[in-house]
N, C-alpha and C positions, 0 to 999 in steps of 0.2 A: 504621516508627514503632510505638509501643506500641499494643496492641489496645484499650486503654481510651480512647484518643484519639477524640473524637467527630468525625464527618464534617465538622462546621462548623469544626473547627480545622485542617483540611488546606488547604495552599495549592493554588491552581488550576493545572491544566495544560490549556491550550486546544488544540483542533485544528480546523483548517479543511480539509475534504475535499470531494471531488466529482469529477465527470468532467473530462477534459481540456477546456480552453478555456472552462470555465464562469465563470472570473473569480476564482479563488482568490488569485492574487497581489495583485490590486487590493484585494480585501477585507482580506487579511491585513495589508497595509501601512497601511490606514486604522485597523485595530484596534490595530496596534503603536503608531501615533502617538497614538491616543486613550488607550490604557491603559499606555503606557510598556513596550511589549512588545519581545521579541526573537524572531526567526523561525528555526525549525528546519526545514530542508528534509526532506520526506518523499517525494521523487520519486526513484525508483530509478536514473534516468539522470542527474540533475543532480549526483550525487555525483562524476561522472567529469570530470577535467580535460580541457579542449579540446572537449568536446561541449556547445556553447553554443547555436547557432542551432536545431538540430533538437530540442533539449529545452526551448526557450523559457526558458532560464535567466535569472533576474533580472540586469539589467545594472547598470553603475555608478551610474546615477541612482537606481534602485530600492534598491540596497544602501545608498546614502547616507541613505535615509529611515529605515532601521532596521537594527540589527545582524542579520546572517544567519549561520547555522551549518550545517555539513554540506554545503556547496557546494564543488566542486573539491577533494575530499579524497582521491580515489583515481585511480591511473593506470589507463588504459583496458585494460591487460593483466590486471588483477586482478578476480577475481569478488567482488562485494560482496553479502552475504546479508542476509536480513531479521534474523537474529540479530545480525549486525555492526551493522546500523542501530539495533536496539533498545538495545544496550549504549551506543553513542555518543550516541544521542538522550537516553537517560535521564541520562547524565552532563551533557549540555548543559542539560536541564530543571533538574536540581539546582543547577547553577552559576548559571543565570539567576534562578531563584527565590531563591537565596541572596543575590543582589544587590538583592532587593526588586522585581524586574521580572517581567512576565508571560511565561512561555514560550508560544509559539504554534507548534504543529507544523502544517506546511502541505504538502499534496501529495495526489496521486491514487493512490499505490501502496497499495492496500488491505491487502496482506499486511504492509507495514511498520507501518501503523496498528494492525493486529491484534496483531502481535508486541509492540509497545510497550505497549499498554493491556490486552491479554488474555493475552499470553505465547504461547509456541510449544509445541506438544505434545512432551513430552520422552520419549516412548515409544521403543521399539527400532526399528531399521531393518528392512528387508525380510529375512525368513529364507526362503531359497528351498527348503530341505528341508521345513520345516513347511508352507509354502504348497503345495508340490507334493503333499504327503500329503493335505491338505485338498481340493485340487482332484480328486485321484483318488477320494477318498471320495465327493465330490459326484457324479462321473460314475457311480460304482458304485451308490450308495444314494439319490441324489436330493438337490436343494438344500433340500428341506423338512426333511430330517434334520439338516442343519447349522444351519438356522434354529432348529429346536427345541432343539438343544444350546445355541445362543447365548441363547435364552430362559431356559434353566436356569442358564447361567454368568454372564450379564450381562443380566438382565431389563430394566434401565433403558435400555441402549442398544438392545436388541432392539425396544423399542416405538417407537423413532425411525426404524427402517428397515423396508422391506418384505421379505417372504420371497423376492423375486426380485432383491433388490439384492446381486448376487453379490460384487461388489468389496468392499463394506463388510462383508458377512458373513465373507468370507475374512480381511480385515484384523483384524476384531474377535477372531476365534478365534485368529488368529496371535499377536496381542498377548497374549491371555490364556495361550496355551500357552508363549510365550517368557518372560513376566514373572511369571505367576501372579496377575496383578492385572487385573481387568476394565478394558476400554477406558474405560468411563464414569468409573471412579475416576481413571484417568490424567488425564482432562479436568478433574475436580474439583481435582486437585493442581496443575494448570497455572495459574500466576499471571503477571500482567503485571509490567513492570519499574518501574512507578510506583505502588507500593502506598501510599506516603505522600502521594499527591496526589489531589485531587478532579478527575476528568476533566470537561471541558466540550467536548462533541463537536458541531461545527457542520457540517452538510451543506449545500452550495450546489446549487441546481437552477435549470434553465431549461426552457421548453417545448422539445420536440424540434426544431421548426422553427428557433427562435432558436439553439439549441445547434449545429445542423448548419451554419447560416450562419457562426457563429463558428469552427467547426472549419475550414471551407473558407477563410475569411479568414486564419486563422493559417497554414495550409499555404502559401497564396499568398505571405504575407509571409516565411515561412521561405526559400522558393526565391528571392524577390527580394533578401533580405538576404545570400544567398551560401551556402546550404546545400551546393550542389555543390562550391563552392570549399573549404568547411570539410572535407568528406569527402576531397577530393583532398589537402589539407594534412595531414590525419591519416594518410593512407596514405603520403604522401611522407616523413612522419616515422618511418616504420617500423612503424606499427600494422597488424597482420594483420587480414584481413577476418573472422576468427573471434573477434575480441576481443568480450567481453561487450556493450559498449554499441553495437556495430554491429548488434545484433539489434533495436534500437529502431526504432519507426516513423519513417519518413523516411529514416533512414540506410541500412537494408537496401534500400530502393527505389532510392536514389541509387547504391548499389554495383552494382545490377543494370544501371542505366543506364551507369555507367562501364565495365562489362564488355561493353557492347554488346548486352545482352539485352533492352533496352527503349528506347523513346524518352524524351526528357525529359518530354514531355507525359504519357506513360503513367506515368512515375514520380510525377509530380505528382498525377495522377488516382488512382492506387493508394494513394498516401499519404492522400488525402482519404477514400477509401472505408474503408480499414483503420482510420483514426483515428476515424471515426464508429462503426464496430463496436466499437472499444476503449472509447469513451465509454459505449456502451450496457452493456458488460460491467462497467465501473466502477460505473455506477448500480446494477446488479443486486447487486454485491458490497456496496456501502455500505448498501443497503436492509436488509441482514441484520446490520448493525453495532449491537450493543446500546447503548442510551443516546444514539444520535445524533439530534439535533434538526434538522429541515430548515428552510431559509429560502430565499426567492427571492433570487438572487444580487445583485439590485439593491436589496434592502431592507436597506441597511447599518444604518440607524437601529434597526431591529428587532433586528438582531444585537448592536448596541452595548447596547441596553436589556437584552437577555438576559444578556450577559456582566456588565453592571453589577449585575444582580440576583443572579447567581451569586456575584460578589465580595462583595456585602453579606451573603449567606447564610453565606459561609465566612470572614467577618471581614476 
């Protein structure tokens, strides 16, 4: 949209994010019903057809309450990237908003949310020749020499990392050598896919004990609903074990059980443990998300009031 357009003229694009099992689906459905919204999936595993139980994908009753987008769109043999998501989600946001409805992006895949709202770094890939040269120089002259060079070539980025952060020093000097442009400038040039929209980013949280119980309950329900049978069916349908969605929590543990490498109880317990760890990593990721406003997952009225206020401010 034109740069002269004020922020108050931009339509809203809402997002509901947070760790697994926090209650994103329930909150998003209430918001969709309250504001005439449509839900865009931002879970990297729910995009795959046939992977329903282990991803806790919204079922028919939930989908009947509000239109859903980007569910069941990819075959399990296909790798779906954050860039793929950002393009499709942006198209959905524009379409939903064009119908006068509220787009609500919902999910826990932090990289998907980052790609959509902040963009993805467009810099070059790894250059093994440049990287090897820099590493040899560091061995010969010391890492402080490389860090001082970075301070000269890209002082803005150099202030953000320490002199012992070897991976980032190498990457920053590599990018500068390959492109002639400082890494910090690449980041400034990176833009999200929703430039014409005003983001409303809502993070859901619960105390650690409550979230842990919800994780355990969800895993128990997954196994009771037939997660093992779902995996057996996918394998019988010809899907190889190295298919991208089989790397997801629950699925990889069931595959180990089906190969005879663990008991069913071990698969269930390992799924709980790994899912708790994953939830913690999600919380850490989202705490770094610019502009995200946190709410208690059960305080739906506060979330409704917040969105209503944002809609008023943006016409």
